[in-house]
N, C-alpha and C positions, 0 to 999 in steps of 0.2 A: 316820214316825219319822226315817224315815233324811233329810228332808230337814232336820228339826229339829236333827238332830245334824251335816250340812255346814254348817248356818248357827253351830249352837257352834263347830264348828272351823274354822269363819274367823274369827270373833269371839275368839277366843284368839290369833292372830295379835299378836307384838309390835308396838309403834306404831309401834316406830322403824323396823322393814322395810316399814313402809305408808309413811314419810316419806323413803324410801331410794329404795322402786319409784316414787317420782312424776315423770313424766316432765322436770320441769326440776330433779332431783336425779341423774339417771343422768351417770355419767363415760365423756363420748365418748372414744373411742381417740384419739390423737396422729396428724395428718397431717404426712406431712414434704412441705414443697414441693418443688416438681418443679423448676421455673425458677426460680433464682435467678440476681440480676443477676449472680455469678462465671461460674456454666455457661453464661450466654448468651454470656460476652466469651468463654471459649474457644471455643466454638462458632464465633463469629464468627470468633475468629484461625484455627479448623480452616478456616472455610468461604474465607476469604481467602487464606490459603495454598495452597490445593488451587487456585484461582481463578487466582492469579497464576503457579501453576506450567504449569496449562496455558495462559496466556496467552503467558507468557516462554518456552515448552520444546513448546507444540503447533506439528509443523513446517507449514512452508506449504504449499500447493498447489504441485506441481509440474506440472499435468495442465491442461488446457483442460477448462472448463467442459462439461457433457454438451448436448449436443444433439441427441439422440436423439429427441426428441419432433418434431422438424419432418421425420422419414424420410420421410414422405407430400408432402412439399414437392418441387416439380419443381427448387426449387434447392437443394436436400438437399445433392447434392456441392459443391456452391461454398461452401452456408453453413459444411460441415465444414472446408474450406480457408481462408474467410476466418477461422474461428472461431480455428483453431490459429495462422494470422497476426497477429490483433491482439488474442491472449491475451499479456500479459507477465509474463515466469516471472521469481519474487523474486528480488532481489539479494542478498537472506540466508534462510536456513534456517528459522528463526524470530525472534520478538521478542527475545528473550534475543541473539541474536548482532547484531540491527539496534542495540539499546541499547548492547551492548558498542562499537560500531563507533563511534555516534555522542559515546558520552564519549571513547574516544582520540582522535575528529577534533579535539572541541573543548581538548582538552590537547595536543594535538600543536602542535610548532615547525618541522617539516621545510621548512616552503616549498612553493614552487610545484615539482611536479614538471612533466617532460614528457608533452603532452597530444600533438593528433590531429595528421594527417597530409596534414588540407587534401584539397582536392578529388581523388578520382579518376574522381574521378566520381561554349564558346560555340559568235537574233531571228526568232522564230520569227512569220510574215506569214500570217494567215489565210486563204484565199481569199474573197476580197472575198463575201459573202451578204448584199444588198439593205444593200450601203453600209458594212457593218461593217468594223473595220481595228484590230488587233492591235497595240497599245503594249507591252504588259508583256515583258520579255525571260523567258518561260518556259524552264524546263529543257529538258523534254520536248517534243518537236516535236506538235503536236496537241492536247497536254495543256494546258489554259487556267487558270492562275491569277489570283484574285482579287487586287486591287489598288487602288487609289485613284483611277487616275484610266483612263478609255476612250474610244473616239471613234466615233464615224461620219465620213462623208465632210461633214458638214454641224453637227455640234455636238460637243464636247469635254464628259464628263462628268467629274465632280471630286468626290471627296467630301471635304468640309471639315468632318471630325469629325461631329459630328450632322448637319451640312446637307449635302444633295446639290445640287452647284451645275451649274447647265448654263451652257455658253458658245458664242455664235455664233464659227466659224472665218472669222474677216473680217478678218486683217492687224490693222492700227491702229486700225482700228474694229471690234473684238472687243469684244464685250458681253454682260452676264451677261443671258440670255435667261427663265430660270427657276430656281427654287428649293422644296425640299423639306425640312422639318426633321422628322427622324424621330421627333423625342419633344417634350416641350412640359417647362416646368418643373412638380415637383409631381408627376412620374411617378416612377418607377423609376430608381436610382442607375446610369447610363450609365457604362461603362467605355471609356477613350479608345483602342479597339481597333476601327477601320472598315476593312471592304472590302468590294468587291462587284464583281457580275456584270454586263455589260451582253448581252442576247440575241440570236444573230447576224442579227433581223429590226430590232436597235434599238427595240425597242418597249416593252420591257423590263428593268430594273436590279433585280435581288436583291440586297440589301445583309444584311452579316454583322457582328454586332455582338455585343457582351456586357453586360450589365446583373446589378445584385444587387437582389433582391427582398426586402427587410427585414420580419422576423418580429418576436413577440416575444423569441425569444431569438436568435436569431441572424440572419445574411444568408443566403442561397439565391443558387450564382451560376447566371446560364443563357445560353447562348447562342441569341441570336433570329435567325432568317430573314427577312425584309420584304420580299414583292413589291411591287414599286412600277410603277406605268402611265406608262411616259413618253413615248407616243407624240405628245403634246401639251407639250413642256417647259413652257407658261407654262400648266398645270394639270394637275400630276403629281397622281397618283392612287393610294392604298393597295390591292392586289389581296387580299394575305392576307400570314400570316406562322404561321410554326413556331419551337416552342422547345424544347431539352434543355436537362438539368441537366451542371453543367460548365463549362469554360476551354476557349474556341477555339483550339483547334493549327493549322489548316493546311485548306484545301479546295483542287478542282479541279472544273472542268467538261469533260465530255467526250461528245459524240450526245447531247445534251440530258439529261443527268444531273450532278447537283451531287454530288460526293465532299465528305464531311464527316467532319472529322477533330477529334471532342473530348475532354477526358478530363475525368473524374469521381474526385476527391478524396473518400472520405467518412474519418470523425472515426473514427477506428480506438476510442477508449474510449469511444465512445458508440454503439456500435453493438445494434441490437435485432431482434432476428431476427423480430418480430412484425410487426415494422415497413419493410417493404422499401425505402423511401425514405430507409433509414439508411443501405444499403452494394450497394441498384443504381442503377447510372444511370434516370434516367426520362423518357421523352418525353413531350411535347404537343402532340397536333396540332389543337390549336382546342379539343376535346370533351372536356379530362380529360385529366392524365397517368396514365402505363402506364409498366411494368418491361420493360427489354429481353426475350425472351424465354430461359430459360435455354439452349436449344438453342444459341443466338447467343454465348455467353459462353465465349472460353477462357481458361485461365490459364499463366502461364508456370511452366516448368520449376523456376525459382525462384522461388519468392514472400517478397520481403523490402518489397514499396512498397505502402499500400492506394490504389493510383492503376489505374484502367480507363484505356484509349483508345480511344476508341468509332470507328467505323467507317461512316457510315451513306450508303445510295444513296437521293437525292431526287429525283424530276422535277425540271426547273427550274421548269416551266411553271405547276404547280398546288404544288410542296412536299411532296408526299404521298411518303410514305415507300416505297421499293421493297425495301430489306433492312438489316439490321442487324447487327454483328460488337459485341461486347466485348472488349477484351483485358486482363488483369488482373497488374497489378505490372509493365507497361508505360510507358515512359518518354519523352519528345518528339520524338525524333527520326524525322519520317516523310517517305520518299521513295516518290514514286508514279510509276508506267512505265507504258510505255503498255496492260500487261495487270496489272500488279500493284502491290499498294499493302504496302509494306517499312517493318516496324515493330523498332523498336529495344528492348533492354531489358539497363542497365548494371546490373551488378552483381559482388562482389568476389569472387575464389576466395584463400581462405589457405590454408595448407600448412605444417604444422611440421618443422622442417630436424630433421637428428640432433644438431647443436649446441644446440636445445632453443628457438633463435628462431625466428619466424613470418614465413613472406614472403606479403604482399598483393600477387595482381596483378589489374588490372583487366582485367574482359572484357564481352562483348558479345553476347547472345542477338539473332538477327534472324529474325522469323516475318516469312512469306511469303501474302500469301494473294492470290486472284486476283477480279476486281471484272466481268468479263465477264459473267457467266452471269446468274441470275437471285436467286440467293442467292452471301453471301461465303463461297469455299471455301482453308479452310488447307492451303496446298500443302506446306511442310515448314519448318524451323528448322533455324539454323546456329550454332555461337558460335564467335566469333574472338576474339584477345587483344587487348586494349586498347579504347578508348569510340571512340566516332565524332562528332566536332564537329556537324556537321550534315548536311543534306542534298543538299550537293554534294558531300558526301564519300562517296556511293553514286551505282553509274550500272548500268545493265542495258543486255549489249551480245550480240545473237545468243545467247544462252540462259545465260548467263554474268553473274552478279552481282560486279563491281568497287568493293573497302571498302579506303578507305586508313582507318587506324584511329594514336591516340596509344597505345602500348604503355607502361605505366606501372607500376611495381613499387616496391614499400617494405617494409625488413626491418625487425624489431621483434626488442626483446625483453623478457621478461617481468620487473615488478618488483613485489613484492605485501609489502605490512607487514600482519604478523597477519590479520585478516578483514576488512581494509579490500579496496577496490576495488583490482584486478591494474591495473596501469600497462603503458604500452608504452614504451619508449625507442628513439625512430629511431635506426637505426645504419647505414642505409642506403639511399637512392632512386634510381630513376635511372629515364630516360624515353626515349622515340624515338618513330619512325615505322615502319609495317609495312603492306606492300600484302597483299589477300587476294581472291582469286577462286574464286567456289564455283560451279559446276555449276548449275543448276536444275531440271537431271532427276531429280538424286540428294542436292542438297544437300551435296554432299562439297566441300571445298576440294581443287579444280586446280592450284595456284599460287598461291606468294606469294613475296612479296621481304619477308625480315625485317630490321628493323632497319637501315633503310638508311640515315638522317640523319647526322650528328655526335651524339654523345653528348650525351642530357640535353635533346632537343630537343622540341618536339611539335607538330605537324600546327596552321597559322594557315588554310589556305586550298586548296582542290583542285576543278578542274576538269576534267571528262573530254570527249573529242573525238572519239568514235568509237573507233579502236585507238590514240588518243593519250591519255597524261594527264598533267597539270603540278600539281605540289604545291609548297608554301609551306612552310617548316617556318621555326622559330625556339627562340632560350632568351630573351629580351629583345630587341633591338632590333637585331638582325642577322639575317640570312637568306640559304640558298642559297635557289633557285627551281628543283624538278628534274623533267624529261621524260622522261617514260614511255615507250616502246614496245611497246602492248600486241597486235602483229598477230599473236606467236606467243608462246603462253602457256606453252611450254614452254621459251623463251629469251626472255625480257623483258631487257631491257635499259635502260637509265637514264642520265643525264648532270645535271651541273646547274651552275649561275652563278657558283658560292663564293660568299664573305661581301660580303654587300650591305647598307647601312646600311637598315633600317626592316625593317617585314616588312610582304606583304599582308593585308587581312582578306576579299580577294575578287578570284581569280585569271578572266578573261574573255576568251575568244576573242572577238577581233576583226575575225577575217576577214585574206585574202591574207597566210597564214603568221606575224602579229604576237600577242601576246599582251597583255592591258593587266592591269596590278598597281592595285589600290587599298588604299591602306592608310596606314599609318605611314610619319614620316622618321624624321629623328634622335632624334625625341624624341615623347614619348606624348602631348603636346597639340600634335602637327604632322600636315598632309594631305598624302600625295605617291599623285601618278598615275604610274603608269613602265610603259612600253613595251617586250620583250623581243621577240626573234627570235632562231629556231633558225639554228645552226649546225651547222658540218660534225661539233665539237669539242664544242658542248655549248648553252644556254640564254645570249646576250646581251644584257643593258641597255640598249639604246638608249638612250632620253631618258626623261625626267620632269620634272613640273610637282609644285613643293612650294610647300607655304605654310605659314610658321610660326605658332602661337599662334593655332591652328585647330582646330575640331573637327567633327567630319563624321559620319553616321551608318553603320554596320554595317549597315544594314537593303539586303539586296540590292536588293528592289522599289524602293527610292527612287531609286536609279542610272536615267537613259535612255540606252539604249545602242542605235546607230543605225550597226550595220555597213556599211551601204551606203553614206552618207556619212563615216562614223568621226568620228561627233561622241557624246561626253560629257557628261551632266549631271550635275550634283549639287548639293545643297543644304549649306551651311556656317555653324558659328558662327565668326566672327573676333576675334580679342581681341588689337589692337596694342599697347595701352595697359595691359593686364595690370590693367586695372578690369572688374569683372564688370556691373557696369552701363552699362558701353560695347561690349558686347558687340552686333557685329553679324550681322542675320543676313539672307545673302545667298544669291543662287543664279549659279554658275559655270558655262559651256557650254565645253569641251575641243574642239579640232579634230588629231586628227592628219593631216598632211598627207605624211607618208611620212618627214620625217627629225624634225620638232620636233611636242609639244603646244602647238598653238597657243591660248590663250585668246580665246575671242571673244566671251563675256559674262560681264559681270559684276557685276550691281543690286541692290540690296537687294530682300527680300523675307520677308515677317513669317512666324512658323511655327515651327516645331520641322523641325531636319531630316531628321528620317525620316518625314514628313509631306509634304515638299513634292517635286513632281512637275513633269516638263516635257515638250513635245512637242515637234519638229520638221517643219514643215508647211509646202510651196514658200515656202524660203526665210526664214521669220519661228521665231523659236522662242517656243513658249508657257509660261509659268511660271505656276505657283499654291501660294499658301501659305493661311495662314491669315485670310481673307476678304481676301485679297490676290491679286493677277494683275498679271501683267507680259508685253507682247507685243515683241518687238525681232526689229528686220530684219540677217539674218547672210549671207545672201547674195543675190547679184541672180539 
């Protein structure tokens, strides 16, 4: 009954309601579109505004990247220093400032403004052992320097770039008796810097050279030492070799040890601390390369250069490493005394003056290390004002280092234009020459002579001779040569020649109280040799030899100095016709007879003046050039 009534109720429902209840006829609620094209555009615009604001005004980082992840590395302290050294601080605060500066730069019509200030920063006879005889005029007695020429009592060895040539010593009958090509075509690209040593028993030649090893991305520079067996000049063979990354600076041989000094410059923009080869010098002893240990690396107090000077001790016979050290931020001037190696680091000391100007002074930090023990030992450092020209400007004598420097100072004032780079206008520049004497027991300056030259001169050449020193200064093509008496550091005295045309690029004590100057005459393209003698009131020019339109090498090793016979040999390029295609390459031998410089030899000799060499033996002058040699009798 109930069931029937339920059915009856259901049947009484109006049909229209049933139709309306059908799913197809149900009215669905209207849904609003969440993402319209307009809203998307607004969102994009907002995002772009935020992004541009961040891109424009987000400040650049002014701190070096974090390198703490390398804290466990033995090089961590060095990595921190290299990281700070190679980090380039941003020029602008943000991209907005950079963009605005660029717009102003394009629209600016100011023209050229004042720019940079230029550079603040250019006869020992060994006891005859197995017939070895020294030719090179070494700076320090007993400390032999590499050269392109060495000799025994039977042979002359000459390194003609990549070819070692051996000549008999036989007067007019001299001939080449053997040769050895260091490399063949198709190997690495060798650079034309070649020197060598001849062992005391005359059986081994050690060649020092440089080469570039090409990789897919760049070229890596190496210094290579090659040991050759020359006991039979007609059959020269290779013993061994040694390589280190970097460029060749200098070397010495003492007591069977080679002191090798190289420079390693790394790319500050591509340092990868996960790859030691990008910031550490690499050594290859023939079984793979490895880095110099962290314990052997020293850094300058003022880090401003991504350059190492690497100092190594090698066994002369085996080329095995005895010890090594690397000095970060040091430069190219190296002086080696009997017990010490002196390295220099040039830098600029800038100070702001009360009137708002800035004064920049050239400075040099000198670091001293001893090399006599099993390892290199840093003894101390000292800083002097000025820059040092070369190794001849330094000398150690009785525990005191004497140094001549060119002191240079520049005063500038600031000029700024809105957010553009601040420029400096030079308002004053001056230079002079100074002498500093440093006690090596405590590295304190114990004596000095400041600004002893005429105003604005610079040091051109220096020669020390125990308690005496000679220094040539000049502005352009006129110079005085100064004589210093250093016998009493509490009372240093000096005297000069006055103004002389030209200047000397090398000063040489040729004995018997005479000083020889090799340099330029009254023009930049001239050669002049001049002899000076000390007088009661100064240093007097005694005689000179000059050639016009002549070019010569300033490499001191290219000169032949024979004090016993008062001979001076030098290679030159002569151009009397002012035509570069008619330049004559020649070799000249001069003799000082006590009164004049007399020309004994003037013969054609092929090759670069810096590479030519000569030696006088028993009345004959033997001269060597590029695949060329001459022998000429000069005395009976």
